[in-house]
N, C-alpha and C positions, 0 to 999 in steps of 0.2 A: 448603768446598773440594770441588769435584766430582771424582768418580773419572774417570780418563782412559778414554775408551771409543772410539766409532766415529769421532769427529771426525778430520779429516785431520791428520796429524802436523805438516805445515808450518803449517797454520792455528793449531794450538795454540801453537806457538812464536812465530808472528807476534803472536798475541793477547797472549801473555805479555810479549813485548818492548814492544809498543805500550802496554801497561798502565802503563809508566813515564812516558808522555808527560804525564799530568796534573801531574806534579811538575816539568816543565821550567821553570816560572816560577821555581822556587827552585833547581833543579839546574843544573849539578852543584854539589855542596858546595864552598864556598869556604874558604880557609885561615882567614879571620877569623871563620868560623862554627864553629871548632873550639877547644875548651879541653882542656888536658892535665892529668890528675890525677897528682900526684907524691907519693911517700911521703916525708913530712917527715923530714929527717935522714939520708936514704939518698942518698949521693953519686952512686951509679950511676943511681938513678932520676932524680935531678935532671939529671945529665949527659946521659942519653938524651933526656929531655924537651927540654932546651935545644937539643940537636943536631937534633931533629925540627923544632922551631920555626924554626931557622935554615934548614934545607934546604927546608922546605915554606912558609915565609913566614907561619907562625902568629905572631900578635903575642905578644911576650914577656909582656905583661900577662895573657895567657890561660893562665898557669900557676897551677894550684890545688893548694897543698900541704895535705896532710891527715895526721893522726896515724893510722897503721894498724899492726897487728901485722906481724911479719916472716914469719909463716907463710903458706902458701897458702890456708888455710881460716880464716875469721873467724867468731866466735860471732855468732849472730843478734842477740842483745841489744846487742853492741858496734856492729854495723852500725846498728841502729835508733836507739840513743840517743846515739851519738858520731859515727860517720863520716857517716851520712846528713844529720844536722842541720848538720854543719860544711860539707859541700858545698852544701847548700841556702843557707846563710848567704853563702857565697862568691858563688854565682850571683846572689843578691838584691842584693848590694853591687856586683858587677862587671858584671853583665849585666841591668840592670833592664828593658830592652826585649826581653829573651829573643831576642837575635839568634843566640846560640850554639845550634847544632842537633846538635852531635856532641861527645861526650867521649871522650878517649883515655886509657885506663889504661896505666900503664907498669910496667916491671921494678920489683919491690918492692911493688907494690900487690896485696893478696890476690886470689886467683883465684875463690874461692867463699865462699858464706855457708852455714853449717851449718843444719840443720833447727831450727825453733823448738821450744821446750819446750811440751808439751801443756798447755793451760790449760782454764779452765772453759767457755769458748765452744766449744772443740773437743769437750769431753765432751758438751755439750748437742747439738751437731750430730750426733755419733755416736749418741746416744740417740734422736734424731729419726729417723735412718735406720733404726735397729733397730725402732722403733715402726711405721714405714711397712711394713717387711717383715713384722712379726708380724701386722699387720692383713690383709695380703694372703694370708699363709699360712692364717689362720683362714678367710678367704673361700674359698680353694681347698679346704679340708677340707669346707666346706659344699657346694661344687659336687660334690665326690667323693661325698658322701652322696646328693645328688639323682640323680647318675648311677647310683649303686647301685640306687636305687629303680626307675629306668627299665629297668635291666638285669635286675632280679630276676624270676624266674618265680613268680607267685603260687601255682602248684600245688606248689612245692617248699618251702614254709614258710620262705622267706627264706634258703635254703641258700647260694645264689650270693652274696647280699649279705653274709652272714656271712664267706664265703671272701674276698671283696674287702676287707672291713674288716680281716681278719687280715693283709693285706699291709702295713699300717702307715699312717702319715700324720703328723700332728703337725708337727714342725719340720724333719724331714729332707726336703729338696727332692727328692732322688733317689727316695726311697721314695714320696713323694707323686706324683711324675710317673708312676711305675710303676703306682700304684693308679689314677690318673686314666686312663691308657692302657687298663688292663684293664677299668675300669668303662665307658669309652667303647665299647670293642669289644663288651662284653657287651650294652650297650644297643642298639648298631647291629644286632647279631645277632638280638636279640629283636624289634626293631621292623621288621626288613627286610620281613617279609611282611604286616605289619598294614595294614589299610585302614579306611575309615570315619572318622567324625569323631574318635573317641578316638585312633586311630592317627595321624591327621594332627596332632592337638594334641601328642601325645607326640613325634613327629618334629620339630615346630617347637621344642618345648622342648629337645630334644637338640641341635639346631643352635644355639640360643641359648647353651646351656651350653658347647658346644664353642668358640664364638666368645669367650665370657667367659674361657675357659681359655687359648686360644691366639691370640686376636685375629683381625683380618680376614685375616691370613695363611693361617689354616687354611681359610677359605672360598675364598680365592683358589686355594689348592692343589687343593681339591676340585673347583672349577669347571674348572680347567685340565685335570685328569685326565678329567673328563666330556667336555669339548670335544675332547680328544685321541682319546678312544675313538670319538667320532662321526666324526672325520676319518679314523681308521684303518678304519672300516667304510663309508667312502665315503658318509657321510650329511652333509647340510648342517645345521650347527647352527643353532638358532633365533637370529634376529637379536637378540632381546631378551637372550638368554643371552650372546652375544658382547659386546654393549654393556655389560652388567653386569660381565662379566669385565674388559674394558678399563678400566672405571671403577674397579674395585677395584685393578687393577694400577697405575693412575695414582696412586691414593691411597697405596698401599704405597710407591711410589717417592718421593712427596712426604714421607711420614712419615719415610722413611729419611734423606732429605736434611736435614729439620728436626732429626732426632736428631743427625746429624753436626755441624750448626752448634751445637746446644746443648751437645754434649759438648766443644766447643772453648772454651766459656765456663768461667770459674772456678766451682767448686762453690758453691752457695748454696741457701737454702731456696726462693727463687723459681725459680731455674733448675731445681732438682730437681723441683718441682711440675709445671712445663711438660714436662720430659723424661719424667717418669713418665706423664703424660697421653698423650703421643705414643707412647711405648713400649707402653703398655697397649692403646691403640687398635689398634696394628699386630701385637703379639705376645702380647697377653692378659696375664692375671695371672701366668702362668709367666714371660713375658719381663720383666715388671716386677720380679719377685722376683730374677731373674738380674741385672738392671741394678742393683738395690739391693745385691746381694751384692758386685758390683764396687765400688760407691760406698763400702760399709762397709769393704772391704779397703783402699781408698785412704785413708780416714780413719784406720784403725788403723795403717797404715804411716807416717802423719805425713809425707806427701810435701811438705815445706815447704822443703827445701834448694834452692839455686839458685846460678847463677853471680853473682858480684858485679856484673859488667857488665850482666846482665839486670835486676838490681834498680835499677841506675843509670838504666836506661831510664825508670823510673817516678819519677824524682827530683822531678817536679812534681806527682805524684799525692797525694791525701790519704793520711795515714799509715795509715789503717785498712783498706786494701785486703786482700782475702782472700789468704792465703799458701798455702793448700792447693792443690796442683797449680799451675795457671798463670793468667795474665791474657792476654787477646787482645792481639796486636800491631796497634795501630791505624794504623801506617804501612804495613801490607801493602796490596797492590792491592785486596783485597776491600773495603776501607773508603774507597776513593776516592769523594769526594763526601759522605761521612758526617760529620755534625756531631760524632760521637764523637771524631774526630781533634782537634777544637778543644777539646772539653770535657775530654778526658783527654790532654793534650799528652805526647808521647813523645820521649825523647832517643835519638838514635842513639849507639851505643857500640862502639868497637873497642879492641883491645889490642895494644900493642907489647911483646912478651914472648917468652920462649923458654927453651931449656935453658941458655943462657948469654947474657951481655950482647952478645957479638959477633954472635950470631944475631939478637937483637932489633934491633940496629943495621942488619944486613944487610937486614932487611925493608924499611927505608926506602930504602936505596941501590938495591936491586934494582928496586923499584917505579919510582923516578925514572928509572933507566937504561932500563927497558923502554918507558916513555912517550916518552923522547927518541928511542928507536930506531924509533918508529912503532907500537908495540903488541905484544901477546903473539902469538907464532906457535909452531908446533910440532905435535905430535900430541896428540889427545884420546883418552884411554882410559876406557872404561866397562866395569865388571866386574859383570855381572848373574849370576844364579844359575840361569837356565832355569826360573823359576817361573811365567812368564806369556808370552802371545803379545802382539805389538805391537798387534794389532787384536783386538776381541772384545767381549763384553758387559761392562758396568760391573763393577768389582771393589770390594770393601769398602774404603772410604777408610782409609788408614793401615795396611793389611794388607801382609804380605810380598809377595804377588803384585802388589799395587797399586804398590809402590815398585819392584819389579822391572820392571814395565811402564814406569814413568816413566824408568828407565834406558834401555830400548829406544827410547822416544820421543826422549829426549835425544840418543842416538847418531844417530838418523836426522835429527833437526833440525839438528844441528851440521854436517851435510854441506852445508847451505844457507848457512853463514856464509862470506862472500867478502871478499877484499881490494879495494883501490881498482881493481885491474885486472879485477875480476869473477871472479877465480880462487878456488878453495876455500882458505880460510885455514888450516884444520886438516885433517890426515889423521886420519880417525876409525877407531879400532880398538875393536871390541866383542867381549867374551868372554861367551858365554852358557852356558858349562860350569859345573858346581857348583864346580870347583876355581878358586882365585884365579889371577891373573897370577903367574907365578913369577919368580925371579931372572933378570934379563937380558931379560925379555919386553917391556919398555917403554922403549925408547930415545927420546930427544928429546921427553920428556913435558912438555906445557904445561898440560894439564887432566886431572883424574882425579876420578871418583866411582865407588864400588863397595862391595861387601861380600862376606863377613862373616868377619872374623878378630878375635875379641874380645881386645883388649889385647895383640895380637901383630902388630907391623908386619911386613909382607912387603916386603923391599927388592927390588922388581922394576923400579925406575925409575931412569932417568938424566934428572934434572929440568932443564928449560930455566930460565934466569933469568926470574923473574916468574911461575913456575908457581902455579896455584891448584888445590887438591885437598882433598877430604874423604872420609872413610870412614864408612859407615853402620853404626855399632856403639855399644854402650853405654859411657859413661864414658871415651871416648877422649881427653878433655881433663881427666881427674881430676887430673893433674899436668902441669906444664910443666918442672919443675925436678928431680924425683926422678931420681937418677943412673942407676939401672939399669932404669928403666921403659921398656917397649917399646910404650907406647900410641901410637896413630897420630898424634895431633896433635904430640906432642913429637918423635916420630921423623921425621915429615914435615918439620918445621922443621929438625931436625938434618941431614936429607938434602938440603935445599936449596930447599924450596918457599917461596914468597913470602907465601902466605896460606892459612889453613885454618880450618875450622869444626868444632866438636865439643862434646860434653856433659861437664859436670863430674860429674854423677851419672847414673843411669838416666833417660833422657828420654822413652822410648817413641818409636817410629819416626815417628809423626805430627809430632813436634817439629822434625824436620830440614827445612830448606828443600827443596822438591821440586826435584830436579836439573834437570828440563826447564824450570822457571821460572828458577832461579838462573843457569844457564849461558846461557840465552837473553838475559837482561838483561846479564850480564857481557860478552858478546861482540857484542851487537847494539845496544847503546846506549852513550852516553858518560857514563853514571852512574858515580859513584865506587864503590869496593868496598863501603863501608859502606851506601850507598844501595841497592845490589843486594841486600845481605843483609837490610836492613829491609823491602824491598819483597817479600821472599819468605819470611821466617821467620814461623811462625804465632804464637809466644807470647813474652811477656815474663814477668818474675818466674819464670823457669824455668831450665833447665839449660844452654842453649847459650851458646857464646862464639865470637866472631870474632877470630882472631889475624892481624894484618896492618895495613898502613898504610891508614887509612880513606880517604885521598885518592887511592889507587891507581886509575888508569883503565887497565884491560887493553885497552880499545878507546878510545884518545884521540880527541878531537873531530877530524873531518876538515875 
């Protein structure tokens, strides 16, 4: 996923919207391509499912009853050995041609799957990461010793070297960084005035050690400073130096993009080997150790919990897929034309649920009513935090400024959405202040995306029927039923929205659909809600859940 940068705002939105077109042969999702998951023995679940089938024309034969616990959270082993096989069996018997493209979970079906219990494979993987780290720490200590030698003054009997060694090393990365920095500065100071073959050889070795420590990035930074100094002195830099700088800058940009793509893959030995190669080329041994520290932290935290709906997306996958973190969503626009979509078939999943049965039923009624009225209209509210400018250099993908910029781009792009008469379909309201919209600030609200109020819904809205809204914060879908919870997904549904998206556990920001992509498809194509969601969400077997009628078309076909 590329960071948003200098490209025109309108172009970004048009590209995002047109990315849906390759699916038009199958889109929009049809009622006979939907199956509904029902909690066996739960009369409310069965009643809601039958009501949905009647109202939307889903065949009655497409009801799949399963034995599930009555709690919102399900044990991982129960999912793996009982619920998943039962649904797979139903699909094999009732949909042998795999015509069904979407599953709908209903009131009474658990919301999330608990983390898996650590096993021998997880322990081996953690030990592997720790071994990779230990090897690089050892190499960094060797580099530090070599730098000490280059920085030592032979006339002082190793005094400087002894002082540097006294700063530490070993396994503490912070101490080792301090020692490397001091050793590097000492070596640079001693070699600055040296000439002759010995001096050139020592300087070459110093450059090699610096690159090994910090990667090509340190060379790029050094060359950039030299070119800047020449420019400030009204000197023309050598053409060869400029070409080499541009080459290094291009490589660094490419490495960063490759790392982003690899980080979006599920952890594995093979992925980690590639990622470490890329990271070490760009940021050296120090960068590789820092990357490993993050990977070790992930493994130790056992990030294997997920929404049940997200696991259902992989119902056709082999059982042994990696549970740590996430799997790529192969229905996303990124994979248009990729054979991976055929090799690893993905099921779209949405949920008809809410704080009470009446709310769950309203999601169906409101969606149908808005479609009959010609589509969703009203005001579009976007609540940024003032962390970024709409235009500017690329930002780190998945960072706070990156998503803040995405909100700015979304707000600008939504101004181009028109009705049949060519008039703006939505009045766009953008808040760039750190404070959120307050009570009474958002009348006639049809669309909303913003942040950041963790687990505390701010009732600033008067929602239009059919409204679609989501809040960028952690675990805002951790519960849909808990009576006193003020999480955003539950509260949005209570307050009147027709569809929302949120995570059941901490998802990391990069797991959310990018708002500029999501709202462009929602309002500029005739895709159904669930298709919009799966065209824009990055991961499956992860935390996100879509609550709403999957067949809802906020922009009905014209």
